[in-house]
C-alpha positions as a printed NumPy array, in Angstrom:
array([[  0.   ,   0.   ,   0.   ],
       [  2.556,   2.52 ,  -1.127],
       [  2.751,   4.97 ,  -3.968],
       [  5.67 ,   6.818,  -5.506],
       [  5.707,  10.612,  -5.404],
       [  8.219,  12.39 ,  -7.633],
       [  9.494,  15.695,  -6.273],
       [ 11.62 ,  17.888,  -8.539],
       [ 13.765,  20.557,  -6.935],
       [ 15.075,  21.879, -10.224],
       [ 15.341,  20.741, -13.806],
       [ 18.193,  18.362, -13.011],
       [ 17.324,  16.977,  -9.546],
       [ 14.326,  14.725,  -8.905],
       [ 13.586,  12.717,  -5.795],
       [ 11.203,   9.787,  -5.442],
       [  9.427,   9.477,  -2.113],
       [  7.254,   6.548,  -1.114],
       [  4.105,   7.429,   0.746],
       [  1.691,   5.117,   2.504],
       [ -1.843,   4.77 ,   1.136],
       [ -3.381,   3.233,   4.25 ],
       [ -6.256,   5.383,   5.545],
       [ -6.177,   7.045,   8.939],
       [ -8.403,   5.259,  11.439],
       [ -9.803,   6.613,  14.673],
       [ -9.983,   4.25 ,  17.661],
       [-12.007,   5.736,  20.486],
       [-13.685,   5.038,  23.804],
       [-15.723,   8.134,  24.551],
       [-18.093,   8.876,  27.408],
       [-20.01 ,  12.142,  27.763],
       [-22.937,  13.698,  29.578],
       [-25.242,  16.377,  28.159],
       [-28.156,  18.282,  29.611],
       [-29.839,  18.91 ,  26.243],
       [-29.195,  17.617,  22.725],
       [-31.18 ,  18.405,  19.579],
       [-30.714,  17.146,  16.022],
       [-32.829,  18.099,  13.015],
       [-32.864,  16.836,   9.438],
       [-35.248,  16.441,   6.557],
       [-35.643,  16.717,   2.794],
       [-35.501,  20.519,   3.04 ],
       [-31.834,  20.252,   4.1  ],
       [-30.64 ,  17.885,   1.381],
       [-29.75 ,  20.73 ,  -0.985],
       [-27.522,  22.436,   1.565],
       [-25.904,  19.124,   2.526],
       [-25.16 ,  18.377,  -1.133],
       [-23.562,  21.812,  -1.512],
       [-21.489,  21.13 ,   1.62 ],
       [-20.259,  17.828,   0.169],
       [-19.238,  19.568,  -3.043],
       [-17.24 ,  22.092,  -1.03 ],
       [-15.561,  19.346,   0.987],
       [-14.541,  17.573,  -2.214],
       [-12.492,  20.648,  -3.112],
       [-10.714,  20.547,   0.26 ],
       [-10.275,  16.811,   0.835],
       [ -8.452,  15.106,  -1.993],
       [-10.12 ,  11.895,  -3.159],
       [ -8.149,   8.66 ,  -2.64 ],
       [ -5.568,   7.757,  -5.287],
       [ -6.895,   4.213,  -5.434],
       [ -8.878,   3.83 ,  -8.696],
       [-11.582,   1.727,  -6.983],
       [-15.179,   2.862,  -6.858],
       [-15.802,   5.247,  -3.95 ],
       [-17.506,   3.751,  -0.943],
       [-20.746,   5.161,   0.529],
       [-20.696,   7.006,   3.804],
       [-21.784,   4.007,   5.895],
       [-18.855,   1.893,   4.644],
       [-16.458,   4.776,   5.229],
       [-17.629,   5.093,   8.814],
       [-17.064,   1.353,   9.293],
       [-13.554,   1.76 ,   7.905],
       [-12.46 ,   4.894,   9.763],
       [-14.282,   4.771,  13.143],
       [-13.71 ,   1.972,  15.642],
       [-14.615,   1.954,  19.294],
       [-17.372,   2.709,  21.754],
       [-19.447,   5.795,  22.456],
       [-21.533,   6.183,  25.61 ],
       [-23.629,   9.281,  26.271],
       [-26.13 ,  10.331,  28.903],
       [-28.744,  13.001,  28.107],
       [-31.173,  14.756,  30.398],
       [-33.251,  15.519,  27.303],
       [-32.64 ,  14.464,  23.714],
       [-34.823,  15.259,  20.731],
       [-34.601,  14.282,  17.077],
       [-36.652,  16.372,  14.643],
       [-37.52 ,  15.224,  11.133],
       [-38.925,  17.934,   8.856],
       [-41.806,  16.77 ,   6.674],
       [-41.642,  19.621,   4.179],
       [-39.505,  20.88 ,   1.31 ],
       [-39.573,  24.42 ,   2.694],
       [-36.097,  25.241,   4.134],
       [-37.745,  27.549,   6.693],
       [-40.263,  24.953,   7.843],
       [-41.218,  25.103,  11.526],
       [-44.671,  23.52 ,  11.49 ],
       [-44.631,  20.191,   9.594],
       [-42.33 ,  17.928,  11.556],
       [-42.086,  14.746,  13.6  ],
       [-40.287,  14.952,  16.922],
       [-38.794,  12.123,  18.992],
       [-38.121,  13.169,  22.577],
       [-36.218,  11.164,  25.199],
       [-35.831,  12.075,  28.868],
       [-32.958,  10.697,  30.96 ],
       [-31.624,   8.829,  27.955],
       [-28.667,   6.464,  28.034],
       [-27.104,   5.902,  24.602],
       [-24.474,   3.25 ,  23.968],
       [-22.857,   2.607,  20.584],
       [-20.616,  -0.41 ,  20.144],
       [-19.601,  -2.402,  17.11 ],
       [-22.774,  -2.892,  15.029],
       [-25.065,  -2.389,  18.029],
       [-26.978,   0.628,  19.366],
       [-28.795,   0.924,  22.674],
       [-31.337,   3.608,  23.655],
       [-32.586,   3.33 ,  27.229],
       [-35.134,   5.82 ,  28.493],
       [-38.769,   6.93 ,  28.087],
       [-39.731,   7.953,  24.559],
       [-42.409,  10.375,  23.337],
       [-43.26 ,  10.879,  19.659],
       [-44.964,  14.153,  18.692],
       [-46.463,  15.225,  15.368],
       [-46.471,  18.955,  14.677],
       [-48.774,  20.121,  11.891],
       [-50.189,  23.46 ,  10.826],
       [-53.726,  22.473,  11.824],
       [-55.834,  21.751,  14.883],
       [-53.918,  18.475,  15.32 ],
       [-50.738,  20.355,  16.207],
       [-48.492,  18.996,  18.964],
       [-50.228,  15.635,  19.064],
       [-48.431,  13.023,  21.174],
       [-48.608,  10.008,  18.925],
       [-46.727,   7.52 ,  21.097],
       [-45.618,   7.288,  24.707],
       [-43.338,   4.433,  25.784],
       [-42.036,   4.651,  29.374],
       [-39.098,   2.558,  30.603],
       [-38.159,   1.769,  27.009],
       [-35.106,  -0.222,  25.986],
       [-34.438,   0.018,  22.256],
       [-31.777,  -2.247,  20.731],
       [-30.679,  -2.059,  17.09 ],
       [-28.407,  -4.765,  15.715],
       [-26.733,  -4.15 ,  12.342],
       [-25.494,  -6.987,  10.146],
       [-23.474,  -5.887,   7.113],
       [-23.521,  -8.42 ,   4.28 ],
       [-20.133,  -8.525,   2.543],
       [-18.251, -10.885,   0.292],
       [-15.898, -11.686,   3.176],
       [-18.789, -13.375,   4.996],
       [-19.488, -15.612,   2.018],
       [-15.852, -16.688,   1.752],
       [-15.268, -17.111,   5.497],
       [-17.42 , -20.245,   5.55 ],
       [-14.856, -22.016,   3.284],
       [-11.727, -20.349,   4.597],
       [ -9.655, -20.458,   7.793],
       [ -8.73 , -16.785,   7.556],
       [-11.518, -15.691,   9.897],
       [-12.789, -17.251,  13.084],
       [-16.449, -16.272,  12.905],
       [-16.998, -17.142,  16.567],
       [-14.487, -14.529,  17.723],
       [-14.433, -12.034,  14.865],
       [-17.037, -10.896,  12.401],
       [-15.64 , -10.982,   8.849],
       [-17.744,  -7.93 ,   7.995],
       [-15.321,  -5.888,  10.147],
       [-12.157,  -7.115,   8.416],
       [-10.873,  -3.593,   7.785],
       [ -7.281,  -4.647,   8.55 ],
       [ -7.164,  -6.799,   5.437],
       [ -7.684,  -3.886,   3.03 ],
       [ -4.707,  -2.889,   0.901],
       [ -5.257,   0.143,  -1.374],
       [ -3.293,   0.082,  -4.605],
       [ -1.578,   2.879,  -6.475],
       [ -2.75 ,   3.522, -10.054],
       [  0.588,   2.342, -11.435],
       [  0.74 ,  -0.789,  -9.25 ],
       [ -2.563,  -2.45 ,  -9.938],
       [ -2.617,  -6.259,  -9.845],
       [ -3.47 ,  -8.292, -12.91 ],
       [ -7.194,  -8.076, -13.55 ],
       [ -8.823, -11.442, -14.172],
       [-11.71 , -11.837, -16.621],
       [-11.591,  -8.104, -17.434],
       [-13.257,  -7.239, -14.097],
       [-13.058,  -3.755, -12.615],
       [-10.418,  -3.398,  -9.929],
       [-11.845,  -2.918,  -6.439],
       [ -9.534,  -2.868,  -3.421],
       [-12.559,  -2.759,  -1.096],
       [-14.417,  -5.672,  -2.672],
       [-14.255,  -7.884,   0.437],
       [-15.164,  -5.042,   2.799],
       [-17.788,  -3.237,   0.713],
       [-21.29 ,  -4.018,   1.964],
       [-23.767,  -5.409,  -0.545],
       [-26.774,  -5.198,   1.793],
       [-27.571,  -4.714,   5.438],
       [-29.917,  -6.56 ,   7.811],
       [-31.5  ,  -4.785,  10.776],
       [-32.976,  -6.196,  13.957],
       [-34.968,  -3.653,  15.975],
       [-36.161,  -4.624,  19.452],
       [-38.402,  -2.405,  21.606],
       [-39.045,  -3.654,  25.12 ],
       [-40.833,  -1.719,  27.878],
       [-39.834,  -2.934,  31.327],
       [-42.752,  -3.503,  33.665],
       [-40.672,  -2.441,  36.687],
       [-41.718,   1.014,  37.782],
       [-45.05 ,   1.056,  35.942],
       [-47.939,   1.924,  38.194],
       [-51.638,   2.506,  37.726],
       [-51.207,   6.179,  36.929],
       [-50.716,   8.021,  33.653],
       [-47.2  ,   6.686,  33.044],
       [-48.401,   3.779,  30.898],
       [-47.652,   2.975,  27.244],
       [-50.145,   4.787,  25.056],
       [-50.745,   5.207,  21.336],
       [-53.062,   8.022,  20.309],
       [-53.884,   8.927,  16.724],
       [-56.57 ,  10.519,  14.584],
       [-58.017,   9.816,  11.164],
       [-55.538,  12.21 ,   9.515],
       [-52.518,  10.721,  11.302],
       [-52.219,   7.824,   8.834],
       [-51.967,  10.262,   5.91 ],
       [-49.247,  12.212,   7.722],
       [-47.274,   9.016,   8.403],
       [-47.649,   7.973,   4.755],
       [-46.141,  11.31 ,   3.767],
       [-43.158,  10.642,   6.037],
       [-42.694,   7.201,   4.475],
       [-42.664,   8.656,   0.955],
       [-40.087,  11.286,   1.918],
       [-37.779,   8.716,   3.542],
       [-37.74 ,   6.573,   0.393],
       [-37.614,   9.452,  -2.104],
       [-34.683,  10.132,  -4.442],
       [-32.696,  13.267,  -3.674],
       [-32.55 ,  16.019,  -6.258],
       [-29.246,  16.465,  -8.117],
       [-27.206,  19.498,  -7.089],
       [-24.683,  20.924,  -9.57 ],
       [-24.374,  17.689, -11.498],
       [-24.024,  16.958, -15.196],
       [-21.893,  18.11 , -18.098],
       [-22.757,  21.763, -17.524],
       [-21.075,  21.716, -14.096],
       [-18.342,  19.255, -15.173],
       [-19.493,  16.778, -12.564],
       [-20.051,  13.348, -14.104],
       [-19.529,  11.299, -10.964],
       [-21.992,   8.438, -10.455],
       [-24.812,   9.04 ,  -8.022],
       [-24.231,   7.892,  -4.491],
       [-26.305,   4.931,  -3.266],
       [-29.201,   5.534,  -0.898],
       [-29.396,   3.824,   2.48 ],
       [-33.147,   3.21 ,   2.189],
       [-32.427,   0.974,  -0.846],
       [-29.576,  -0.862,   0.879],
       [-31.696,  -2.914,   3.282],
       [-32.385,  -6.579,   2.705],
       [-34.183,  -7.943,   5.792],
       [-35.596,  -5.926,   8.699],
       [-36.826,  -7.679,  11.843],
       [-39.057,  -5.987,  14.427],
       [-39.711,  -7.179,  17.956],
       [-42.077,  -5.312,  20.27 ],
       [-42.831,  -6.382,  23.833],
       [-45.054,  -4.152,  26.004],
       [-46.594,  -5.299,  29.303],
       [-49.698,  -3.142,  28.817],
       [-50.902,  -0.831,  26.063],
       [-53.689,   1.705,  25.576],
       [-54.65 ,   2.635,  22.021],
       [-56.939,   5.604,  21.369],
       [-58.364,   6.326,  17.924],
       [-60.429,   9.47 ,  17.38 ],
       [-62.208,  10.461,  14.192],
       [-61.566,  14.19 ,  14.754],
       [-59.798,  16.607,  17.058],
       [-62.959,  17.063,  19.147],
       [-62.399,  13.512,  20.468],
       [-66.107,  12.664,  20.553],
       [-66.209,   9.494,  18.441],
       [-63.524,   6.893,  18.604],
       [-62.292,   3.5  ,  19.719],
       [-60.235,   2.642,  22.789],
       [-58.322,  -0.625,  23.169],
       [-56.708,  -1.819,  26.39 ],
       [-54.536,  -4.933,  26.593],
       [-52.22 ,  -6.338,  29.25 ],
       [-49.426,  -8.005,  27.296],
       [-48.768,  -6.985,  23.711],
       [-46.136,  -8.795,  21.635],
       [-45.324,  -8.268,  17.991],
       [-42.791, -10.034,  15.761],
       [-42.462,  -9.172,  12.097],
       [-39.97 ,  -9.685,   9.283],
       [-39.841,  -7.477,   6.193],
       [-37.672,  -7.869,   3.102],
       [-36.773,  -5.42 ,   0.358],
       [-36.372,  -6.317,  -3.303],
       [-35.4  ,  -3.952,  -6.106],
       [-37.548,  -4.828,  -9.106],
       [-36.273,  -3.475, -12.453],
       [-38.655,  -1.909, -14.94 ],
       [-39.257,  -3.912, -18.117],
       [-39.216,  -1.183, -20.749],
       [-36.765,   0.725, -22.927],
       [-36.373,   3.625, -20.515],
       [-33.36 ,   3.893, -18.257],
       [-34.816,   4.041, -14.756],
       [-33.869,   2.986, -11.27 ],
       [-35.329,  -0.284,  -9.993],
       [-38.538,   0.019,  -8.043],
       [-38.264,  -0.83 ,  -4.317],
       [-40.783,  -3.465,  -3.243],
       [-41.25 ,  -4.271,   0.438],
       [-42.846,  -7.587,   1.373],
       [-43.975,  -9.054,   4.699],
       [-42.372, -12.431,   5.337],
       [-43.63 , -12.899,   8.893],
       [-46.222, -11.157,  11.036],
       [-47.512, -12.453,  14.356],
       [-48.709, -10.799,  17.54 ],
       [-50.398, -11.791,  20.764],
       [-52.686,  -9.962,  23.177],
       [-53.839, -10.818,  26.691],
       [-57.018,  -9.63 ,  28.462],
       [-58.074,  -7.198,  25.784],
       [-60.967,  -4.76 ,  26.217],
       [-62.411,  -2.583,  23.43 ],
       [-64.604,   0.474,  24.039],
       [-66.641,   2.409,  21.465],
       [-66.53 ,   6.072,  22.436],
       [-69.342,   8.524,  21.647],
       [-70.788,  11.649,  23.329],
       [-74.185,   9.937,  23.917],
       [-72.579,   7.227,  26.017],
       [-70.776,   9.79 ,  28.131],
       [-74.065,  11.686,  28.699],
       [-75.893,   8.499,  29.685],
       [-73.093,   7.611,  32.059],
       [-73.263,  11.025,  33.73 ],
       [-77.103,  10.843,  34.022],
       [-76.966,   7.365,  35.542],
       [-74.318,   8.421,  38.051],
       [-76.333,  11.495,  39.101],
       [-79.506,   9.395,  39.525],
       [-77.626,   6.953,  41.753],
       [-76.407,   9.822,  43.914],
       [-79.961,  11.162,  44.295],
       [-81.328,   7.739,  45.224],
       [-78.615,   7.309,  47.867],
       [-79.452,  10.7  ,  49.364],
       [-83.186,   9.817,  49.56 ],
       [-82.385,   6.565,  51.316],
       [-80.247,   8.386,  53.86 ],
       [-83.088,  10.844,  54.574]])
C-alpha cells in the first residue's frame, strides 16, 4: 500500500518518495454527559448538505486508489472503531416533513428524557422513556402520537459482505471470535501504477471484500414492567383519522430520491450518483414487547367518536424484506423498491375494546347522578 511521489527541486534533480496509502483510522472510547441535545434533518436540508459535500470535495483530496468510492456508511465502518456512551437529560430528534427550508410547522419529533445511549460495534442501545410528537399546521398540532415509558431500544446491524461468504470455506476468519464484515485490517489500497493483474476483465476494487452489498437490521423495543404503576405513566398510542396520511407522507419522503445538485456536463461533474441507504436494506426484523398498552383512535380533534383498546401483554414479531424490481421497458430508470412481509404475528392478553361517543358519556353522567340522588333519599 505505497505509492511513488516524484518531487523535482530543479530541472536536473528529482527525488522519489514513497508514501503510505493506508487510511487514517480513529480508535475511540468516549463517554459524555449532556443536559440537552437536539438534532434536526429532513428533505428541506438535502440541498444544503449536497452543496457542503461539493465544497468538501475541493478541500479533501479523493483517494488515489482507482476503486469505486464507498458510501458514507462503509467509510464510517472503515475509519471509526470503538465505543461511544452518552447520557442526556433531554434528547430530541426532529424530522422535517416539508420541502420548505424555513419549515417550523410540519415535523415529527422524537423526545427522550434521561436517555442512556451506547454505541458499540454494530449495536446501538437507547434506554429511556420515549415520546413521539407530530407537529402540523392544523388543529392536530403537537399531538403526542406515542408514549413508551421505561423503554429499551436495541438495534443490531449486520453488514452483508463478500468476506462473509468466503469465510465459511476459509480459515482466515474465526467467525466465533471475529465478524468478517469488520475485516478492515485486510484492506490494501493500490496505487494507479501498481494495480494487480485483472482477471476476466473485471473492474479493480480494493474494497471488494469489505464493501457491503446489503444490510440486515434487527430492531427490538421492550418496555420494562418495573416502575409502571396505575397512573398516567403507561404505554399509550393516540392517533386521529388524519394521522395515517401524515405518516404515509413521512414514508414517501424517507424513500424518495434526492434532487441532483450541480451535477451533469454543464457543471463538469459526471460522478456516479451515491447509493441511498433506504435501498440498501435486505431484511428488517421488528420485535415489540409491552406489558400493557392503551390505544386511542379518534375520528376528529374534538375527540367525541372513537375506539379505545386496552390490553395487558402486547407482543409483535415481524420480518420485512426489500427487493429492487427493475422496470421492463426501454427507458433507463432505477429499480422500483418493493417491500414484502415475510412474517407477522402478535399476541394480546385480556383485551378490552370500548366504542366512544358523546351519547354514552351523557348516559353515564345521568346514571351516576340518579344513583347519587337515590342514595341521598335513602339516607333521609
